[in-house]
C-alpha positions, 0 to 999 in steps of 0.5 A: 420513480427515477433513481439518481445517477450517482445511486444507480452507478453505485449500484451497478459497480458493486464488488459482487458483480464479478462480470463487470469488473472482469469486463472493465479489466479485459477492456484496459487489457485489450486497449493497452495491447493495441497501443503497445502493438501500434506504437514505435520502439520509443513509444512502446518502451515508454508505455511498458516502462510506465506500466511496470513502474505503476505496478511496482509503485502500487506494490509498495503502496499496497504494502503501506496501506495493508497495515493502515487498512488492518488498523483503520479499516478493521479496528476503526482506530484513526492512527495518523502516525502510520506514515511516521512508523514507515519512516521510523522503520526505514531508518531503524532498518538502514542503521541495522543494515549498515551495521550488519551488512545484511539487507535481510537483517535491515528488513526484520529489524524494521518490521519487529521494531515497528511491530513492538511500536504498534503494540505500545501505541495500542496499549498506551494510546488507543486502549484508552481512546476506544471510540474516541475518533477526534482524540485518536486523530489529534493525538496520533497527528501531535505524535507524528509531528513529534516523531518527525522532529526527533528523526530529523534531529537523529538522522538529519535531513539526508537522503538514504537508500539501501543496497539490495542483495547481489542477486536482486541487483541489475536488470532482468530480461523480460520476453517482451519484444521492443524492436529489431536490429538491422541485423534481425537481432530482437531487442528485449525489454529489461527491467530492475530485478528489485522492483520485480521482487518487490511485486512478487513480495506485495502479491505474496503478502497480500495473499497471506494477509487475505488467508489470515483474515478469512481462512484462520481462527485469529481472523474470525477473532479479529472480525468478530472483535470488530463487529461485536466485541462483547459477545467476543469477550462472552465466548472467551476471546481476549479482545485486547490480545487480538487488537494488540496482535493487529497493531503489531502486524499493521505497524510491522508492515509499515516498517517493512514497507519503509525498508523495501521502499527505501531500497526501491526509491529512497527515504528522507524527510517528508516521506512519512506525510507522502506515504500516509496520504497515499495510504488514506487515498488507497483506503478510501478508494478500495474500502476500509477493512478489505485487503482485496480493496487495498490492493485495487485501490494501491493498483488504480492510484499507483498506475494513475500517478505514473501514466500521469507523470509520464504522459501529462506531467502538469496534471499528473497528480490531478488523476490520483484525486480524480479517482478518490473523488469518483469513489467518493461520489458513486461508492462512498464506502470504497470499491470493496467496502461494506456499507 
């Protein structure tokens, strides 16, 4: 009996086949190295800049989507106000940084304020609507509209951008040769220091989240509460406290990403919708409830968006949705999601 193509490919692309994913990654790396080696100085610089822009954008998308996948993927709570938490955390962080003159205070203010907002959302809205996906969707959409208008009223339609600390300002010289001058001097590639720090921070946070969920008692309680809430309660676990903690972490990461993203790019009305859509696509592609899946999804979406804008700007936005369509066709649960 023949197996349909989409089912066969879905079985082949299971996340428990590391040899396949490593092979695909190796092919991509080899192709990239060949393109860089055979390109002239201008083409090499464009390719490498686009690659690093894609990686740093993926890091920002991961910071936003990791909080979203904790709430949406693990707890099955539909929080479509997640983008509003991103933008509100950015605004609060901006005011705190301006008032104190410290960027780190802005980061802390954005994270803590949105973590508290996440606890309030869990207590007031989601605890009363457990298992009611449609009501959660409608209520959080309405909340996001209200918050968007309130933020427009308070902060106006201006564009804001954070100033990073002095030691993160400027460009770092990378050990990548772009070209040689006529006198033999090597032209090394330079890239903004802050964006490199953003990439490193996203890696550290991603590893920390994975360890929290897979190697700690609280992570075990979170996964147990999602799979069998009654059993966790019967064993003495406080389900509501665990879920409030998850909401605090998820919303706090959105606020932190708002400050970090506002430093790398900018914050303005409408950014909440953009990052909400990006989080949805990342979670759909990577798999709900998987931090590793969120990282893979963010990497694919960030690279596709930047390479599309650099090499085919007319159709650049199509690549993002093409990846999502392929994921839904061949792995509806996402690359690292569970069936």
